[in-house]
C-alpha positions as CSV (number, residue, x, y, z in Angstrom):
1,X,1.7,4.4,47.3
2,X,5.1,5.4,48.8
3,X,6.8,8.7,48.4
4,X,9.4,7.1,46.0
5,X,6.6,5.7,43.6
6,X,4.9,9.1,43.4
7,X,8.2,10.9,42.7
8,X,9.2,11.7,39.2
9,X,12.8,10.9,37.9
10,X,13.6,14.5,37.2
11,X,17.0,16.2,37.5
12,X,18.0,18.6,40.2
13,X,20.1,21.5,39.2
14,X,23.1,22.3,39.3
15,X,24.3,18.7,40.0
16,X,22.0,17.0,37.4
17,X,21.3,14.0,39.8
18,X,17.9,12.4,39.8
19,X,15.5,13.9,42.3
20,X,14.0,10.4,43.0
21,X,16.9,8.0,43.2
22,X,20.0,10.3,43.3
23,X,21.8,8.6,40.3
24,X,23.1,10.7,37.5
25,X,20.2,12.0,35.3
26,X,18.8,10.7,33.2
27,X,18.9,7.7,35.3
28,X,17.6,4.3,34.0
29,X,14.1,4.9,35.2
30,X,14.1,8.3,33.6
31,X,15.7,6.8,30.2
32,X,12.9,4.2,30.0
33,X,10.1,6.6,30.7
34,X,11.6,9.1,28.1
35,X,12.0,6.3,25.4
36,X,8.3,5.4,26.1
37,X,7.1,8.9,26.0
38,X,8.9,9.8,22.8
39,X,8.5,6.4,21.3
40,X,6.5,7.9,18.2
41,X,9.1,10.8,17.8
42,X,12.6,9.5,18.7
43,X,14.0,12.6,16.9
44,X,12.3,15.0,19.4
45,X,13.7,12.9,22.3
46,X,17.0,13.7,21.0
47,X,16.5,17.3,20.5
48,X,15.1,17.3,24.0
49,X,18.1,15.5,25.4
50,X,20.5,17.8,23.6
51,X,19.0,20.9,25.1
52,X,19.2,19.3,28.6
53,X,22.9,18.4,27.9
54,X,23.7,21.9,27.0
55,X,22.1,23.2,30.2
56,X,23.8,20.5,32.2
57,X,27.1,21.7,30.5
58,X,26.4,25.4,31.6
59,X,25.8,24.2,35.2
60,X,28.7,21.8,35.4
61,X,31.6,23.9,34.0
62,X,33.5,25.2,36.9
63,X,36.5,27.2,36.5
64,X,37.0,26.2,32.8
65,X,37.1,22.7,33.6
66,X,34.9,20.2,31.3
67,X,32.7,17.5,32.7
68,X,33.2,14.1,31.1
69,X,31.0,11.8,29.4
70,X,28.0,14.1,28.9
71,X,27.2,12.6,25.3
72,X,27.3,9.2,26.9
73,X,25.0,10.3,29.7
74,X,22.6,12.3,27.8
75,X,22.5,11.2,24.1
76,X,24.2,7.7,23.5
77,X,21.6,5.6,24.9
78,X,18.7,7.5,23.1
79,X,20.2,6.5,19.5
80,X,19.2,2.8,20.1
81,X,16.0,1.8,18.5
82,X,13.8,-0.2,20.9
83,X,13.1,-3.7,20.0
84,X,10.1,-4.2,17.7
85,X,7.3,-6.7,18.9
């Protein structure tokens, strides 16, 4: 197992980039894992992501400026129901 395979795709504060891949968190891998982890309770996923978005907002606001697209980044993708098999 390589170091990348064993690294979880978690955010780093204060920039909120993924610790494993460096992409904006939640990166596609984190999104897939979160959707799987919360598959039985999608409303809890949305609550969790809302809290994370609020924390990110606190970290990202500098001199009164507002970060853009936090809703798209943290929540929009979580509202889509996974395909049923």
